[in-house]
Structures are given as C-alpha cells and as structure tokens.
C-alpha positions in Angstrom: 78.2 78.4 116.5 75.8 75.7 117.5 75.9 76.8 121.1 74.8 80.3 120.0 71.9 78.7 118.2 70.9 76.8 121.3 71.0 80.0 123.3 68.5 81.5 120.9 70.6 83.4 118.4 69.7 83.4 114.7 72.3 82.4 112.1 73.1 86.1 111.4 73.5 86.9 115.1 75.7 83.8 115.5 77.8 85.0 112.6 78.1 88.5 114.1 78.8 87.5 117.7 80.8 84.3 117.3 82.3 83.8 113.8 83.2 87.4 112.9 85.2 88.1 116.1 87.2 84.9 115.5 87.8 85.7 111.9 88.7 89.4 112.5 92.5 88.9 113.0 92.7 87.0 109.7 90.6 89.5 107.9 92.8 92.3 109.2 95.9 90.5 108.2 94.6 90.0 104.6 93.7 93.7 104.4 97.1 94.8 105.7 99.0 92.6 103.3 96.8 93.7 100.3 97.1 97.3 101.1 100.8 97.4 101.8 101.8 95.3 98.8 99.5 97.0 96.3 100.1 100.6 97.3 103.8 100.2 98.1 104.3 98.8 94.7 102.3 101.6 93.0 104.3 104.4 94.7 107.8 102.9 94.4 107.3 101.6 90.8 105.7 104.8 89.5 108.8 106.7 90.6 111.3 104.3 89.0 109.6 103.3 85.8 109.5 105.7 82.9 107.6 103.9 80.1 104.1 102.4 80.1 105.4 99.0 78.9 107.4 98.6 82.1 104.6 99.5 84.5 103.4 96.9 87.1 99.8 95.7 87.4 98.8 98.0 90.3 100.1 101.0 88.3 98.0 100.1 85.3 94.9 99.7 87.6 95.5 103.1 89.2 95.8 104.7 85.8 92.5 103.0 84.8 90.8 104.3 87.9 92.3 107.8 88.1 93.7 108.5 84.7 90.4 109.6 83.2 90.4 106.9 80.6 87.2 105.1 79.5 87.9 101.5 80.3 86.0 98.3 79.6 84.6 97.3 83.1 85.2 93.6 82.5 88.9 94.2 81.7 89.2 96.4 84.7 87.6 93.8 87.0 89.8 91.0 85.6 92.9 93.0 86.1 91.9 93.8 89.7 91.2 90.2 90.5 94.6 89.1 89.1 96.2 91.9 91.2 94.4 90.8 94.3 95.4 87.1 93.8 99.1 87.9 94.5 98.6 89.2 98.1 96.1 86.4 98.7 98.6 83.7 97.7 101.2 85.3 99.8 98.9 85.3 102.8 98.1 81.6 102.2 101.8 80.9 102.1 102.3 82.4 105.6 98.9 81.5 107.0 100.4 78.8 109.2 102.7 81.3 110.9 99.9 83.9 111.4 97.7 81.3 112.9 100.4 80.1 115.3 101.0 83.7 116.4 97.3 84.3 117.0 96.8 81.1 119.0 100.1 81.4 121.0 98.7 84.0 123.3 95.3 82.3 123.8 96.5 78.9 125.0 97.0 78.6 128.7 99.4 75.9 129.8 
C-alpha cells in the first residue's frame, strides 16, 4: 500500500490496484457462502414447510420482497441483517482454513 503511494498512486488507486486484488478471494468466498446458504435454505425449506409459523428467516425475507406485502423498511432491514450474520459467522469460523488454502499456492519453498 505504501509502496504504491511512493510510486505516485492516490489512495483510491492503491486500493484498486493493491488492496482489492488481494481481498478478492475472500470477498468471493463470502459471496458464495452467503448465496448458497441463503438461497439453498429458501428453496429447500419452502418445499418442505407448510405453515408460516415454521418458515425460516430467508423464506420470510423472500415473502417480504416478492410477496407483494407492504412492509416496514426498518423491520425488513433488521431481518436482512440478522439473516446475513449467519453466513458471515460461518465464514469467520472457517476463515483460517480458507486463508491457508489461498496462501498455500503462493508460497515458494
């Protein structure tokens, strides 16, 4: 980061050319975990569950968004944040293993 600044890059250019490429594998991993867990849960659970009191959090969010109901935006945002915390916590639990996998191919011995 500092080397890019010495070479004449602005902070934004250093972010785009140095930081973002290094963070891209982690960002992709988070996106994959979030997508697979949320959408896999919606499809599978909506097939098996028959009453609204048994629905999971992603099913309720999908009904809020596509069910045509008028919903309080604050309640919807809070629900979405809680639903997003679960994949994030799962990623943080396996972050050590993801990091080891990413670094293993980059280290020359």
